[in-house]
Every structure is written in structure tokens, then in C-alpha cells.
C-alpha positions, 0 to 999 in steps of 0.5 A: 560696138563699145563706148566709152568716156570718163565720167563726173565721178572722180576716177569712174569711166561710163561705157556702153556696149551693144551686142550683135550675137548673129556676129558671134560677138565675142570677148572675153572679159579680163581682170582689170582691177575695177569693179562696175555697176551695170545695167543690161537689158533692164536688169541692175547687177555689180560685177566684183572684182576678178581674178582671172578672165569670165567666159562668154554668156555670162550675163547674156544681154544685148545692150549694156550700160555701166559705171566702172569704178577705178580699183578700190573705189567700188566698196565704199559706194557699194557699201560691200567689201569688195572681197564679197564680191570678187569673180561674182556678178550679182544682182543690185537687189542683193547688195541694196535690197529689192525695194532700192533696186526695183526703184532705181531699174525703173528709173533708168528703164522710163529714162530718154537716156539710160546712160546718163540716168545710170551716171545720175545714180552713181553721182548721187549714191557717191554724194551720201557716201564716205569717200575712198581711203586715199592711202589704198589710192595712192597704193593703187597709183604706185602699183600702176606705175610699176612699183612694188607692193613693198615700196607701196606699203612703205610709202603709206605707212602700212604693215604688210598684214595691215596693207593686205587686210585693207586690200581684201576689203577694197580690191578683194584680193591681196596687193600681190594679186592687184599688181599681177592685174595692173601690170597685165593692164599695162601689157594689153595696152601695148599690145593693142598699140602694136608693140612687139611681144618681147618689149610688151614683157619688159615695157609691163615689168615682167622679166621676160616674154615667157613671164608674160606668156605665163601671166596671160595663161593665169589671169586672162586664159588666152595667149598674146596672139590671140588676145592681139586678134580679137583686138584687131578684129572689132572696135577696140574694148578695154579688157575690164569692161563687164559684158561678155557675149 
């Protein structure tokens, strides 16, 4: 069972998932441009930005709580460039040190409401760090709306090389990859709504259905039909939530 709500941390989402392994609860984690702070059966971890689907069993746990950060906002919070965590799940101890990670883990483990406590950890940390780069937030907004990388770069006054360098730190990869990931997410939202695949392709910004099929294969590792079957089989789960079972 998956649930989520908007966080008190600007732009973030707080989510929970309970996994029943006996029921064969499996859902791939697909790229979404986000990064997550996770509490998984008493472990605190960081999920970096993905460039491909992650398979079942990567984080074996039954109870997950997460704070999912909007694209480009987690590096300032974590104090580490996104590209260093690309396609990785690491212990928080490797990012903030063993003593701090243990202190926070003990605090969440002892809390009556681990969900609220994990969010509180994020809020306290966010108050002590510099805010995310507003220029890159504008880049995300434009790409989410289907704009081009060139158009986004021009709008924020950055050259192609400048944007690429700053994107590596903020998103974990270049702006063209981010644009592909966000386009995929637009497509998956339409698929979950039951829109016909040809209309999904055009609505998401792909050239045609064959183009969308290639993007699904390259980024998600599954077909549109397989994804639709998963979405229909279980409680809808945003493709970016960082749990696999």
C-alpha cells in the first residue's frame, strides 16, 4: 500500500509504503528527476537521481517512509552534488557521517510517528542550508511544461556549457536527460489516466508512439502495456517513489 501527501517542506512530498512480500508486491522504480531521504525498516538512506529503472529487491524492507525532493532541490539539502549519487542508494552515514546518521535513526525509530519525525528532520535541516538555485528551479518548470532545453537556457540566461555543468550538480545529469525523464513522467501520468497510447505520445511531447516506446524501453525498461498492467493491478504508485520489493 502506497500513500503520499505534500510536505511542509516546499516542493517536497512525504510518502509511505508497506510491502507484502507474500503477495509478490513488485513495482519497478522509474526515473523521475527526484531524490529521496528514506527510512526503511530502521535504516536511513539517500536515493539518488535515476537514469534507468531500478529492479526489485534493491532495498529489501517491508516498511518505507520517504521525503521526495523536487528535481534540483536535494543537493543543497544533502550537501553533496547530485551526480555523485546518480543511480545509487547509499546509507545516510556515507553522506552526513556515522554519528549524525545514528542519532537521527534512533530518533526516528523511537518516534510514535516515524513519518512526522522524518519530515521534521528534513525541515530542521532545510532551515540550516542555502536554498536551491532559483535559476535551475525555473529550468525544471519550463522542461516540465514541455519546453526545450535551448529555450530554458535562454530564459535563465545560461549558456549551454554553464547549464550542463550546473545541471550535473543539481540533477545528477545534463538538461537533455532531465527533459527526457520529465517527458517520460508526463507520459506515465497519461497512461495511468487510461489515455490511448498514441494520444499519450503526442500529449507527452514525443514525435509518435514509436518514439514513446523507445523512451519507455531505454528509461523504464518495460513496455507501455506492462506499465499499464502494473498501474491497474495495485494501488497507484508514482513511478518515482524509491522502494522496490
